[in-house]
ROTOR-614044 format. One record per residue (C-alpha): residue number from 1; x, y, z. Coordinates in Angstrom, 1 decimal. Layout:
! ROTOR-614044
<atom><nr>NUM</nr><x>X</x><y>Y</y><z>Z</z></atom>
...
//
This chain:
! ROTOR-614044
<atom><nr>1</nr><x>0.0</x><y>0.0</y><z>0.0</z></atom>
<atom><nr>2</nr><x>1.0</x><y>3.6</y><z>-0.4</z></atom>
<atom><nr>3</nr><x>0.6</x><y>4.7</y><z>3.2</z></atom>
<atom><nr>4</nr><x>3.7</x><y>4.9</y><z>5.4</z></atom>
<atom><nr>5</nr><x>4.1</x><y>5.2</y><z>9.1</z></atom>
<atom><nr>6</nr><x>6.9</x><y>6.1</y><z>11.5</z></atom>
<atom><nr>7</nr><x>8.5</x><y>9.2</y><z>12.9</z></atom>
<atom><nr>8</nr><x>10.6</x><y>9.9</y><z>9.8</z></atom>
<atom><nr>9</nr><x>8.1</x><y>8.7</y><z>7.2</z></atom>
<atom><nr>10</nr><x>9.8</x><y>5.3</y><z>6.7</z></atom>
<atom><nr>11</nr><x>7.9</x><y>2.5</y><z>5.0</z></atom>
<atom><nr>12</nr><x>6.2</x><y>0.0</y><z>7.3</z></atom>
<atom><nr>13</nr><x>6.8</x><y>-3.6</y><z>6.4</z></atom>
<atom><nr>14</nr><x>4.4</x><y>-6.5</y><z>7.2</z></atom>
<atom><nr>15</nr><x>5.0</x><y>-10.3</y><z>7.1</z></atom>
<atom><nr>16</nr><x>2.1</x><y>-12.6</y><z>6.2</z></atom>
<atom><nr>17</nr><x>2.4</x><y>-16.3</y><z>6.6</z></atom>
<atom><nr>18</nr><x>0.3</x><y>-19.5</y><z>6.9</z></atom>
<atom><nr>19</nr><x>2.6</x><y>-21.5</y><z>9.3</z></atom>
<atom><nr>20</nr><x>0.4</x><y>-22.6</y><z>12.2</z></atom>
<atom><nr>21</nr><x>3.5</x><y>-23.4</y><z>14.2</z></atom>
<atom><nr>22</nr><x>4.3</x><y>-19.7</y><z>14.3</z></atom>
<atom><nr>23</nr><x>0.9</x><y>-18.7</y><z>15.5</z></atom>
<atom><nr>24</nr><x>2.1</x><y>-17.9</y><z>19.0</z></atom>
<atom><nr>25</nr><x>4.4</x><y>-15.2</y><z>17.6</z></atom>
<atom><nr>26</nr><x>1.8</x><y>-13.8</y><z>15.3</z></atom>
<atom><nr>27</nr><x>-1.6</x><y>-12.0</y><z>15.0</z></atom>
<atom><nr>28</nr><x>-4.4</x><y>-14.0</y><z>13.5</z></atom>
<atom><nr>29</nr><x>-5.9</x><y>-12.2</y><z>10.4</z></atom>
<atom><nr>30</nr><x>-8.2</x><y>-15.0</y><z>9.2</z></atom>
<atom><nr>31</nr><x>-8.3</x><y>-18.7</y><z>9.9</z></atom>
<atom><nr>32</nr><x>-4.8</x><y>-20.0</y><z>8.9</z></atom>
<atom><nr>33</nr><x>-3.4</x><y>-16.6</y><z>7.9</z></atom>
<atom><nr>34</nr><x>-1.2</x><y>-14.7</y><z>10.3</z></atom>
<atom><nr>35</nr><x>0.6</x><y>-11.3</y><z>10.5</z></atom>
<atom><nr>36</nr><x>4.0</x><y>-11.0</y><z>12.1</z></atom>
<atom><nr>37</nr><x>6.3</x><y>-8.1</y><z>12.9</z></atom>
<atom><nr>38</nr><x>9.2</x><y>-7.8</y><z>10.3</z></atom>
<atom><nr>39</nr><x>11.9</x><y>-7.6</y><z>13.0</z></atom>
<atom><nr>40</nr><x>10.6</x><y>-10.7</y><z>14.7</z></atom>
<atom><nr>41</nr><x>10.4</x><y>-12.6</y><z>11.4</z></atom>
<atom><nr>42</nr><x>14.0</x><y>-11.8</y><z>10.8</z></atom>
<atom><nr>43</nr><x>15.0</x><y>-13.1</y><z>14.2</z></atom>
<atom><nr>44</nr><x>13.1</x><y>-16.4</y><z>13.7</z></atom>
<atom><nr>45</nr><x>14.7</x><y>-16.9</y><z>10.4</z></atom>
<atom><nr>46</nr><x>18.2</x><y>-16.2</y><z>11.8</z></atom>
<atom><nr>47</nr><x>17.8</x><y>-18.7</y><z>14.6</z></atom>
<atom><nr>48</nr><x>16.3</x><y>-21.4</y><z>12.3</z></atom>
<atom><nr>49</nr><x>12.7</x><y>-21.5</y><z>13.6</z></atom>
<atom><nr>50</nr><x>11.3</x><y>-20.1</y><z>10.4</z></atom>
<atom><nr>51</nr><x>12.4</x><y>-20.0</y><z>6.7</z></atom>
<atom><nr>52</nr><x>12.4</x><y>-17.0</y><z>4.4</z></atom>
<atom><nr>53</nr><x>10.0</x><y>-18.7</y><z>2.1</z></atom>
<atom><nr>54</nr><x>7.4</x><y>-18.9</y><z>4.9</z></atom>
<atom><nr>55</nr><x>6.7</x><y>-15.2</y><z>4.7</z></atom>
<atom><nr>56</nr><x>5.3</x><y>-12.8</y><z>2.2</z></atom>
<atom><nr>57</nr><x>6.7</x><y>-9.3</y><z>2.9</z></atom>
<atom><nr>58</nr><x>4.4</x><y>-6.3</y><z>2.1</z></atom>
<atom><nr>59</nr><x>5.7</x><y>-2.7</y><z>2.1</z></atom>
<atom><nr>60</nr><x>3.3</x><y>0.0</y><z>3.2</z></atom>
<atom><nr>61</nr><x>-0.4</x><y>-0.3</y><z>3.9</z></atom>
<atom><nr>62</nr><x>-3.8</x><y>1.2</y><z>2.9</z></atom>
<atom><nr>63</nr><x>-5.6</x><y>3.2</y><z>5.5</z></atom>
<atom><nr>64</nr><x>-9.2</x><y>4.4</y><z>5.9</z></atom>
<atom><nr>65</nr><x>-10.7</x><y>7.0</y><z>8.3</z></atom>
<atom><nr>66</nr><x>-13.4</x><y>6.1</y><z>10.7</z></atom>
<atom><nr>67</nr><x>-16.5</x><y>5.0</y><z>8.8</z></atom>
<atom><nr>68</nr><x>-14.9</x><y>5.6</y><z>5.4</z></atom>
<atom><nr>69</nr><x>-14.5</x><y>1.9</y><z>4.4</z></atom>
<atom><nr>70</nr><x>-18.0</x><y>1.1</y><z>5.6</z></atom>
<atom><nr>71</nr><x>-19.3</x><y>4.0</y><z>3.5</z></atom>
<atom><nr>72</nr><x>-17.6</x><y>2.5</y><z>0.4</z></atom>
<atom><nr>73</nr><x>-19.1</x><y>-0.9</y><z>1.1</z></atom>
<atom><nr>74</nr><x>-22.6</x><y>0.7</y><z>1.6</z></atom>
<atom><nr>75</nr><x>-22.4</x><y>2.4</y><z>-1.8</z></atom>
<atom><nr>76</nr><x>-21.9</x><y>-1.0</y><z>-3.4</z></atom>
<atom><nr>77</nr><x>-19.7</x><y>0.3</y><z>-6.3</z></atom>
<atom><nr>78</nr><x>-16.2</x><y>-0.1</y><z>-4.9</z></atom>
<atom><nr>79</nr><x>-16.0</x><y>-3.6</y><z>-3.3</z></atom>
<atom><nr>80</nr><x>-17.2</x><y>-7.1</y><z>-3.7</z></atom>
<atom><nr>81</nr><x>-17.5</x><y>-9.0</y><z>-0.4</z></atom>
<atom><nr>82</nr><x>-16.3</x><y>-12.7</y><z>-0.8</z></atom>
<atom><nr>83</nr><x>-15.3</x><y>-15.6</y><z>1.3</z></atom>
<atom><nr>84</nr><x>-11.9</x><y>-17.2</y><z>0.5</z></atom>
<atom><nr>85</nr><x>-9.8</x><y>-19.9</y><z>2.0</z></atom>
<atom><nr>86</nr><x>-6.1</x><y>-19.3</y><z>2.9</z></atom>
<atom><nr>87</nr><x>-4.8</x><y>-21.6</y><z>0.1</z></atom>
<atom><nr>88</nr><x>-6.6</x><y>-19.7</y><z>-2.6</z></atom>
<atom><nr>89</nr><x>-5.5</x><y>-16.4</y><z>-1.1</z></atom>
<atom><nr>90</nr><x>-1.8</x><y>-17.2</y><z>-0.9</z></atom>
<atom><nr>91</nr><x>-1.8</x><y>-18.9</y><z>-4.3</z></atom>
<atom><nr>92</nr><x>-3.1</x><y>-15.8</y><z>-5.9</z></atom>
<atom><nr>93</nr><x>-0.8</x><y>-13.5</y><z>-3.9</z></atom>
<atom><nr>94</nr><x>2.3</x><y>-15.5</y><z>-4.8</z></atom>
<atom><nr>95</nr><x>1.3</x><y>-15.6</y><z>-8.5</z></atom>
<atom><nr>96</nr><x>2.1</x><y>-11.9</y><z>-9.0</z></atom>
<atom><nr>97</nr><x>4.9</x><y>-11.4</y><z>-11.6</z></atom>
<atom><nr>98</nr><x>7.8</x><y>-9.2</y><z>-10.6</z></atom>
<atom><nr>99</nr><x>6.6</x><y>-6.4</y><z>-13.0</z></atom>
<atom><nr>100</nr><x>2.9</x><y>-7.1</y><z>-12.6</z></atom>
<atom><nr>101</nr><x>0.2</x><y>-4.5</y><z>-11.8</z></atom>
<atom><nr>102</nr><x>-1.9</x><y>-6.7</y><z>-9.5</z></atom>
<atom><nr>103</nr><x>-4.7</x><y>-7.3</y><z>-12.1</z></atom>
<atom><nr>104</nr><x>-3.7</x><y>-11.0</y><z>-12.6</z></atom>
<atom><nr>105</nr><x>-4.0</x><y>-11.7</y><z>-8.8</z></atom>
<atom><nr>106</nr><x>-7.4</x><y>-9.9</y><z>-8.8</z></atom>
<atom><nr>107</nr><x>-8.7</x><y>-12.0</y><z>-11.7</z></atom>
<atom><nr>108</nr><x>-7.6</x><y>-15.2</y><z>-10.1</z></atom>
<atom><nr>109</nr><x>-9.1</x><y>-14.3</y><z>-6.7</z></atom>
<atom><nr>110</nr><x>-12.4</x><y>-13.0</y><z>-8.3</z></atom>
<atom><nr>111</nr><x>-12.8</x><y>-16.2</y><z>-10.4</z></atom>
<atom><nr>112</nr><x>-12.1</x><y>-18.5</y><z>-7.5</z></atom>
<atom><nr>113</nr><x>-14.3</x><y>-16.7</y><z>-4.9</z></atom>
<atom><nr>114</nr><x>-17.3</x><y>-15.8</y><z>-7.1</z></atom>
<atom><nr>115</nr><x>-17.2</x><y>-18.4</y><z>-9.8</z></atom>
<atom><nr>116</nr><x>-17.7</x><y>-15.6</y><z>-12.3</z></atom>
<atom><nr>117</nr><x>-15.8</x><y>-14.5</y><z>-15.4</z></atom>
<atom><nr>118</nr><x>-13.7</x><y>-11.5</y><z>-14.4</z></atom>
<atom><nr>119</nr><x>-14.2</x><y>-9.9</y><z>-17.8</z></atom>
<atom><nr>120</nr><x>-17.9</x><y>-9.4</y><z>-17.0</z></atom>
<atom><nr>121</nr><x>-17.0</x><y>-6.7</y><z>-14.4</z></atom>
<atom><nr>122</nr><x>-13.6</x><y>-5.5</y><z>-15.6</z></atom>
<atom><nr>123</nr><x>-13.3</x><y>-2.0</y><z>-16.9</z></atom>
<atom><nr>124</nr><x>-10.4</x><y>-1.3</y><z>-19.4</z></atom>
<atom><nr>125</nr><x>-10.1</x><y>2.4</y><z>-18.6</z></atom>
<atom><nr>126</nr><x>-9.9</x><y>1.7</y><z>-14.9</z></atom>
<atom><nr>127</nr><x>-7.2</x><y>-0.9</y><z>-15.5</z></atom>
<atom><nr>128</nr><x>-5.4</x><y>1.8</y><z>-17.5</z></atom>
<atom><nr>129</nr><x>-5.6</x><y>4.2</y><z>-14.5</z></atom>
<atom><nr>130</nr><x>-4.2</x><y>1.6</y><z>-12.2</z></atom>
<atom><nr>131</nr><x>-1.2</x><y>0.9</y><z>-14.5</z></atom>
<atom><nr>132</nr><x>-0.6</x><y>4.7</y><z>-14.8</z></atom>
<atom><nr>133</nr><x>-0.7</x><y>4.9</y><z>-11.0</z></atom>
<atom><nr>134</nr><x>1.9</x><y>2.2</y><z>-10.7</z></atom>
<atom><nr>135</nr><x>4.1</x><y>3.8</y><z>-13.3</z></atom>
<atom><nr>136</nr><x>3.9</x><y>7.1</y><z>-11.4</z></atom>
<atom><nr>137</nr><x>4.5</x><y>5.4</y><z>-8.0</z></atom>
<atom><nr>138</nr><x>7.8</x><y>4.0</y><z>-9.3</z></atom>
<atom><nr>139</nr><x>9.0</x><y>7.5</y><z>-10.2</z></atom>
<atom><nr>140</nr><x>7.6</x><y>9.3</y><z>-7.1</z></atom>
<atom><nr>141</nr><x>9.9</x><y>11.1</y><z>-4.7</z></atom>
<atom><nr>142</nr><x>10.1</x><y>8.5</y><z>-1.9</z></atom>
<atom><nr>143</nr><x>10.9</x><y>10.9</y><z>1.0</z></atom>
<atom><nr>144</nr><x>8.6</x><y>13.4</y><z>2.6</z></atom>
<atom><nr>145</nr><x>9.7</x><y>16.9</y><z>1.8</z></atom>
<atom><nr>146</nr><x>11.6</x><y>16.0</y><z>-1.4</z></atom>
<atom><nr>147</nr><x>9.7</x><y>18.7</y><z>-3.2</z></atom>
<atom><nr>148</nr><x>10.7</x><y>22.0</y><z>-1.9</z></atom>
<atom><nr>149</nr><x>8.0</x><y>23.6</y><z>0.3</z></atom>
<atom><nr>150</nr><x>7.2</x><y>26.9</y><z>-1.2</z></atom>
<atom><nr>151</nr><x>4.6</x><y>27.9</y><z>1.4</z></atom>
<atom><nr>152</nr><x>6.8</x><y>30.8</y><z>2.5</z></atom>
<atom><nr>153</nr><x>7.2</x><y>32.2</y><z>-1.0</z></atom>
<atom><nr>154</nr><x>3.9</x><y>34.1</y><z>-0.9</z></atom>
<atom><nr>155</nr><x>2.3</x><y>35.1</y><z>-4.2</z></atom>
<atom><nr>156</nr><x>5.5</x><y>36.3</y><z>-5.9</z></atom>
<atom><nr>157</nr><x>5.3</x><y>33.6</y><z>-8.7</z></atom>
<atom><nr>158</nr><x>1.6</x><y>33.9</y><z>-9.4</z></atom>
<atom><nr>159</nr><x>0.0</x><y>37.3</y><z>-9.3</z></atom>
<atom><nr>160</nr><x>-3.7</x><y>38.0</y><z>-8.6</z></atom>
<atom><nr>161</nr><x>-5.6</x><y>38.1</y><z>-11.8</z></atom>
<atom><nr>162</nr><x>-3.4</x><y>35.5</y><z>-13.5</z></atom>
<atom><nr>163</nr><x>-4.9</x><y>32.9</y><z>-15.8</z></atom>
<atom><nr>164</nr><x>-3.7</x><y>29.4</y><z>-15.2</z></atom>
<atom><nr>165</nr><x>-3.9</x><y>26.4</y><z>-17.4</z></atom>
<atom><nr>166</nr><x>-4.0</x><y>22.9</y><z>-15.8</z></atom>
<atom><nr>167</nr><x>-2.1</x><y>20.0</y><z>-17.3</z></atom>
<atom><nr>168</nr><x>-3.8</x><y>17.4</y><z>-19.5</z></atom>
<atom><nr>169</nr><x>-2.0</x><y>14.5</y><z>-17.8</z></atom>
<atom><nr>170</nr><x>-1.1</x><y>15.6</y><z>-14.2</z></atom>
<atom><nr>171</nr><x>-4.7</x><y>15.3</y><z>-12.7</z></atom>
<atom><nr>172</nr><x>-5.6</x><y>11.8</y><z>-13.8</z></atom>
<atom><nr>173</nr><x>-5.0</x><y>10.5</y><z>-10.2</z></atom>
<atom><nr>174</nr><x>-6.6</x><y>13.5</y><z>-8.5</z></atom>
<atom><nr>175</nr><x>-3.3</x><y>15.1</y><z>-7.6</z></atom>
<atom><nr>176</nr><x>0.0</x><y>15.7</y><z>-9.5</z></atom>
<atom><nr>177</nr><x>2.0</x><y>12.5</y><z>-9.5</z></atom>
<atom><nr>178</nr><x>5.3</x><y>14.4</y><z>-9.2</z></atom>
<atom><nr>179</nr><x>4.6</x><y>15.2</y><z>-5.6</z></atom>
<atom><nr>180</nr><x>5.9</x><y>13.0</y><z>-2.8</z></atom>
<atom><nr>181</nr><x>4.2</x><y>9.8</y><z>-1.9</z></atom>
<atom><nr>182</nr><x>3.3</x><y>11.3</y><z>1.5</z></atom>
<atom><nr>183</nr><x>2.1</x><y>14.9</y><z>0.8</z></atom>
<atom><nr>184</nr><x>3.4</x><y>17.6</y><z>2.9</z></atom>
<atom><nr>185</nr><x>1.2</x><y>19.2</y><z>5.5</z></atom>
<atom><nr>186</nr><x>0.3</x><y>22.0</y><z>3.1</z></atom>
<atom><nr>187</nr><x>-1.4</x><y>19.5</y><z>0.8</z></atom>
<atom><nr>188</nr><x>-3.1</x><y>17.3</y><z>3.3</z></atom>
<atom><nr>189</nr><x>-6.9</x><y>17.2</y><z>3.4</z></atom>
<atom><nr>190</nr><x>-7.3</x><y>18.3</y><z>-0.2</z></atom>
<atom><nr>191</nr><x>-10.0</x><y>16.3</y><z>-2.1</z></atom>
<atom><nr>192</nr><x>-9.1</x><y>14.4</y><z>-5.2</z></atom>
<atom><nr>193</nr><x>-9.3</x><y>16.9</y><z>-8.0</z></atom>
<atom><nr>194</nr><x>-9.7</x><y>15.1</y><z>-11.3</z></atom>
<atom><nr>195</nr><x>-12.0</x><y>18.0</y><z>-12.3</z></atom>
<atom><nr>196</nr><x>-8.8</x><y>20.1</y><z>-12.8</z></atom>
<atom><nr>197</nr><x>-7.9</x><y>18.0</y><z>-15.9</z></atom>
<atom><nr>198</nr><x>-7.5</x><y>20.6</y><z>-18.7</z></atom>
<atom><nr>199</nr><x>-9.0</x><y>23.2</y><z>-16.4</z></atom>
<atom><nr>200</nr><x>-8.6</x><y>27.0</y><z>-17.0</z></atom>
<atom><nr>201</nr><x>-8.4</x><y>29.0</y><z>-13.8</z></atom>
<atom><nr>202</nr><x>-8.2</x><y>32.6</y><z>-12.7</z></atom>
<atom><nr>203</nr><x>-6.5</x><y>33.6</y><z>-9.4</z></atom>
<atom><nr>204</nr><x>-8.9</x><y>36.0</y><z>-7.7</z></atom>
<atom><nr>205</nr><x>-7.2</x><y>36.2</y><z>-4.3</z></atom>
<atom><nr>206</nr><x>-3.9</x><y>35.3</y><z>-2.6</z></atom>
<atom><nr>207</nr><x>-2.9</x><y>35.9</y><z>1.0</z></atom>
<atom><nr>208</nr><x>-1.1</x><y>34.3</y><z>3.9</z></atom>
<atom><nr>209</nr><x>-4.1</x><y>31.8</y><z>4.3</z></atom>
<atom><nr>210</nr><x>-3.9</x><y>30.5</y><z>0.7</z></atom>
<atom><nr>211</nr><x>-5.2</x><y>31.1</y><z>-2.8</z></atom>
<atom><nr>212</nr><x>-8.7</x><y>31.4</y><z>-4.2</z></atom>
<atom><nr>213</nr><x>-9.3</x><y>30.5</y><z>-7.8</z></atom>
<atom><nr>214</nr><x>-12.3</x><y>30.2</y><z>-10.2</z></atom>
<atom><nr>215</nr><x>-12.7</x><y>27.4</y><z>-12.7</z></atom>
<atom><nr>216</nr><x>-13.5</x><y>29.1</y><z>-16.1</z></atom>
<atom><nr>217</nr><x>-14.4</x><y>26.0</y><z>-18.2</z></atom>
<atom><nr>218</nr><x>-16.6</x><y>24.0</y><z>-15.8</z></atom>
<atom><nr>219</nr><x>-20.0</x><y>22.5</y><z>-16.8</z></atom>
<atom><nr>220</nr><x>-23.3</x><y>24.4</y><z>-16.5</z></atom>
<atom><nr>221</nr><x>-25.0</x><y>23.8</y><z>-13.2</z></atom>
<atom><nr>222</nr><x>-28.1</x><y>26.1</y><z>-13.4</z></atom>
<atom><nr>223</nr><x>-29.5</x><y>29.5</y><z>-14.3</z></atom>
<atom><nr>224</nr><x>-29.8</x><y>32.8</y><z>-12.5</z></atom>
<atom><nr>225</nr><x>-33.3</x><y>33.2</y><z>-11.0</z></atom>
<atom><nr>226</nr><x>-33.7</x><y>36.6</y><z>-12.7</z></atom>
<atom><nr>227</nr><x>-32.8</x><y>35.1</y><z>-16.1</z></atom>
<atom><nr>228</nr><x>-29.6</x><y>37.1</y><z>-16.4</z></atom>
<atom><nr>229</nr><x>-27.5</x><y>34.1</y><z>-17.5</z></atom>
<atom><nr>230</nr><x>-26.3</x><y>30.6</y><z>-16.9</z></atom>
<atom><nr>231</nr><x>-24.4</x><y>29.4</y><z>-13.8</z></atom>
<atom><nr>232</nr><x>-21.4</x><y>27.2</y><z>-14.3</z></atom>
<atom><nr>233</nr><x>-19.4</x><y>25.2</y><z>-11.8</z></atom>
<atom><nr>234</nr><x>-16.5</x><y>27.3</y><z>-10.4</z></atom>
<atom><nr>235</nr><x>-15.0</x><y>24.9</y><z>-7.8</z></atom>
<atom><nr>236</nr><x>-15.7</x><y>22.8</y><z>-4.7</z></atom>
<atom><nr>237</nr><x>-15.3</x><y>25.5</y><z>-2.1</z></atom>
<atom><nr>238</nr><x>-18.0</x><y>27.9</y><z>-1.0</z></atom>
<atom><nr>239</nr><x>-16.9</x><y>31.5</y><z>-0.6</z></atom>
<atom><nr>240</nr><x>-17.3</x><y>33.2</y><z>2.8</z></atom>
<atom><nr>241</nr><x>-20.6</x><y>34.9</y><z>3.4</z></atom>
<atom><nr>242</nr><x>-19.0</x><y>38.4</y><z>3.4</z></atom>
<atom><nr>243</nr><x>-17.3</x><y>37.8</y><z>0.1</z></atom>
<atom><nr>244</nr><x>-17.2</x><y>41.1</y><z>-1.8</z></atom>
<atom><nr>245</nr><x>-17.0</x><y>39.5</y><z>-5.3</z></atom>
<atom><nr>246</nr><x>-20.7</x><y>38.8</y><z>-5.4</z></atom>
<atom><nr>247</nr><x>-23.8</x><y>39.9</y><z>-3.6</z></atom>
<atom><nr>248</nr><x>-24.6</x><y>36.4</y><z>-2.3</z></atom>
<atom><nr>249</nr><x>-21.2</x><y>35.2</y><z>-1.4</z></atom>
<atom><nr>250</nr><x>-21.7</x><y>32.1</y><z>-3.5</z></atom>
<atom><nr>251</nr><x>-22.1</x><y>33.3</y><z>-7.1</z></atom>
<atom><nr>252</nr><x>-19.2</x><y>35.0</y><z>-8.9</z></atom>
<atom><nr>253</nr><x>-19.9</x><y>37.1</y><z>-12.0</z></atom>
<atom><nr>254</nr><x>-17.5</x><y>36.9</y><z>-14.9</z></atom>
<atom><nr>255</nr><x>-17.7</x><y>38.2</y><z>-18.4</z></atom>
<atom><nr>256</nr><x>-20.6</x><y>36.4</y><z>-20.2</z></atom>
<atom><nr>257</nr><x>-21.9</x><y>34.4</y><z>-17.2</z></atom>
<atom><nr>258</nr><x>-21.8</x><y>33.4</y><z>-13.5</z></atom>
<atom><nr>259</nr><x>-19.8</x><y>30.8</y><z>-11.5</z></atom>
<atom><nr>260</nr><x>-21.0</x><y>28.9</y><z>-8.4</z></atom>
<atom><nr>261</nr><x>-18.3</x><y>28.0</y><z>-5.9</z></atom>
<atom><nr>262</nr><x>-14.5</x><y>28.5</y><z>-6.1</z></atom>
<atom><nr>263</nr><x>-11.3</x><y>26.6</y><z>-5.5</z></atom>
<atom><nr>264</nr><x>-9.4</x><y>27.3</y><z>-2.2</z></atom>
<atom><nr>265</nr><x>-5.8</x><y>26.1</y><z>-1.9</z></atom>
<atom><nr>266</nr><x>-3.8</x><y>26.3</y><z>1.3</z></atom>
<atom><nr>267</nr><x>-0.8</x><y>28.6</y><z>1.3</z></atom>
<atom><nr>268</nr><x>2.0</x><y>27.1</y><z>-0.7</z></atom>
<atom><nr>269</nr><x>-0.1</x><y>24.6</y><z>-2.7</z></atom>
<atom><nr>270</nr><x>-0.5</x><y>26.8</y><z>-5.8</z></atom>
<atom><nr>271</nr><x>3.2</x><y>27.4</y><z>-6.0</z></atom>
<atom><nr>272</nr><x>3.9</x><y>23.7</y><z>-5.7</z></atom>
<atom><nr>273</nr><x>1.5</x><y>22.9</y><z>-8.5</z></atom>
<atom><nr>274</nr><x>3.1</x><y>25.4</y><z>-10.8</z></atom>
<atom><nr>275</nr><x>6.6</x><y>24.1</y><z>-9.8</z></atom>
<atom><nr>276</nr><x>5.8</x><y>20.6</y><z>-10.9</z></atom>
<atom><nr>277</nr><x>4.0</x><y>21.6</y><z>-14.1</z></atom>
<atom><nr>278</nr><x>0.5</x><y>20.6</y><z>-13.0</z></atom>
<atom><nr>279</nr><x>-0.5</x><y>24.3</y><z>-13.6</z></atom>
<atom><nr>280</nr><x>1.1</x><y>26.9</y><z>-15.9</z></atom>
<atom><nr>281</nr><x>0.6</x><y>30.6</y><z>-16.2</z></atom>
<atom><nr>282</nr><x>-1.1</x><y>31.6</y><z>-19.4</z></atom>
<atom><nr>283</nr><x>-0.8</x><y>34.9</y><z>-21.4</z></atom>
<atom><nr>284</nr><x>-4.5</x><y>35.0</y><z>-22.1</z></atom>
<atom><nr>285</nr><x>-6.8</x><y>37.5</y><z>-20.5</z></atom>
<atom><nr>286</nr><x>-10.1</x><y>36.7</y><z>-18.7</z></atom>
<atom><nr>287</nr><x>-12.0</x><y>38.6</y><z>-21.4</z></atom>
<atom><nr>288</nr><x>-10.4</x><y>36.6</y><z>-24.2</z></atom>
<atom><nr>289</nr><x>-10.9</x><y>33.3</y><z>-22.4</z></atom>
<atom><nr>290</nr><x>-14.6</x><y>33.9</y><z>-21.8</z></atom>
<atom><nr>291</nr><x>-15.1</x><y>35.1</y><z>-25.4</z></atom>
<atom><nr>292</nr><x>-14.6</x><y>31.6</y><z>-26.8</z></atom>
<atom><nr>293</nr><x>-16.6</x><y>28.4</y><z>-26.2</z></atom>
<atom><nr>294</nr><x>-16.1</x><y>26.3</y><z>-23.1</z></atom>
<atom><nr>295</nr><x>-14.6</x><y>23.4</y><z>-25.1</z></atom>
<atom><nr>296</nr><x>-12.0</x><y>25.7</y><z>-26.6</z></atom>
<atom><nr>297</nr><x>-10.8</x><y>27.6</y><z>-23.6</z></atom>
<atom><nr>298</nr><x>-8.0</x><y>25.2</y><z>-22.6</z></atom>
<atom><nr>299</nr><x>-6.5</x><y>25.3</y><z>-26.0</z></atom>
<atom><nr>300</nr><x>-7.0</x><y>29.1</y><z>-26.2</z></atom>
<atom><nr>301</nr><x>-5.1</x><y>29.4</y><z>-22.9</z></atom>
<atom><nr>302</nr><x>-2.1</x><y>27.6</y><z>-24.6</z></atom>
<atom><nr>303</nr><x>-2.9</x><y>24.0</y><z>-23.8</z></atom>
<atom><nr>304</nr><x>-1.5</x><y>21.3</y><z>-26.1</z></atom>
<atom><nr>305</nr><x>-0.6</x><y>17.6</y><z>-25.9</z></atom>
<atom><nr>306</nr><x>2.9</x><y>16.9</y><z>-27.2</z></atom>
<atom><nr>307</nr><x>3.2</x><y>13.1</y><z>-27.5</z></atom>
<atom><nr>308</nr><x>1.2</x><y>9.9</y><z>-28.3</z></atom>
<atom><nr>309</nr><x>1.8</x><y>8.7</y><z>-24.7</z></atom>
<atom><nr>310</nr><x>0.2</x><y>11.9</y><z>-23.3</z></atom>
<atom><nr>311</nr><x>-2.7</x><y>11.5</y><z>-25.7</z></atom>
<atom><nr>312</nr><x>-3.5</x><y>8.1</y><z>-24.0</z></atom>
<atom><nr>313</nr><x>-3.1</x><y>9.5</y><z>-20.5</z></atom>
<atom><nr>314</nr><x>-5.3</x><y>12.5</y><z>-21.4</z></atom>
<atom><nr>315</nr><x>-8.0</x><y>10.2</y><z>-22.7</z></atom>
<atom><nr>316</nr><x>-8.0</x><y>8.3</y><z>-19.3</z></atom>
<atom><nr>317</nr><x>-8.0</x><y>11.6</y><z>-17.5</z></atom>
<atom><nr>318</nr><x>-11.0</x><y>12.8</y><z>-19.5</z></atom>
<atom><nr>319</nr><x>-12.9</x><y>9.7</y><z>-18.4</z></atom>
<atom><nr>320</nr><x>-11.9</x><y>10.2</y><z>-14.8</z></atom>
<atom><nr>321</nr><x>-13.1</x><y>13.8</y><z>-14.9</z></atom>
<atom><nr>322</nr><x>-16.5</x><y>12.7</y><z>-16.1</z></atom>
<atom><nr>323</nr><x>-16.6</x><y>10.2</y><z>-13.3</z></atom>
<atom><nr>324</nr><x>-15.6</x><y>12.9</y><z>-10.8</z></atom>
<atom><nr>325</nr><x>-18.5</x><y>15.2</y><z>-11.8</z></atom>
<atom><nr>326</nr><x>-20.9</x><y>12.2</y><z>-11.7</z></atom>
<atom><nr>327</nr><x>-19.8</x><y>11.4</y><z>-8.1</z></atom>
<atom><nr>328</nr><x>-19.6</x><y>14.9</y><z>-6.7</z></atom>
//
């Protein structure tokens, strides 16, 4: 899993095994499957009580907040609950090729536990996203803080009123893959942002608390009650009630229309996104951007895709953006 633990961000290692004779040294996970501390496993191997081949070593783990996993189960779209015996489990786990992406193990476990053909529920685009995540994970900075924290740099790099163009490839996974595996404190708590795929933004405020931006090419979400124009999605955050940009504190007026919501980034986050290329400053003006159709605004802001590989990633990101809007 991608989650670490430890005072210095070191990777946690776990040893799974099926040796009943080592049960007294282990924690029972399911009948016949045990978890053992890595250091203890090394000691038992060194003194001859256990063998290296008895263990499967896993680096990292996946973590959920209180009630989060149950919520995913209740939605019924994320998980399939199955019963599996230890032999089937370990046979599938040990079948993983050195360079595999895990889909082979999933197929074997799914077929064994449900007696169904995995192809009936598989989704090729989702498999593509998984493979992209694995490719990115292998290239990720592995130490916390490996990307310089720019939270103290203020707004010297991006000025108020700037138009920003988001990458066509960096938001496929909901956050730029160039950032560390464990995000710095400045980025913690931010929601997955696949909607920033090929987004065009304007920076409307920047201070010591962070940056406020508006999405300029979001989908239509309604109309003004007085019939004065359409309302488009402007971001996940709600402006403060005393916001001076609009009378309501929720609707922003821009040339040719209105925007509901905004994007608030904590101090330093915008600079990091620009630094790693997830966002870039455009020479276009707000008036020029809003004068062209929504579907053309990213290209008008200077967006382009430079390689066939990026074309494939951008297509996956487009599908993920549609899923994001459907979910939120």
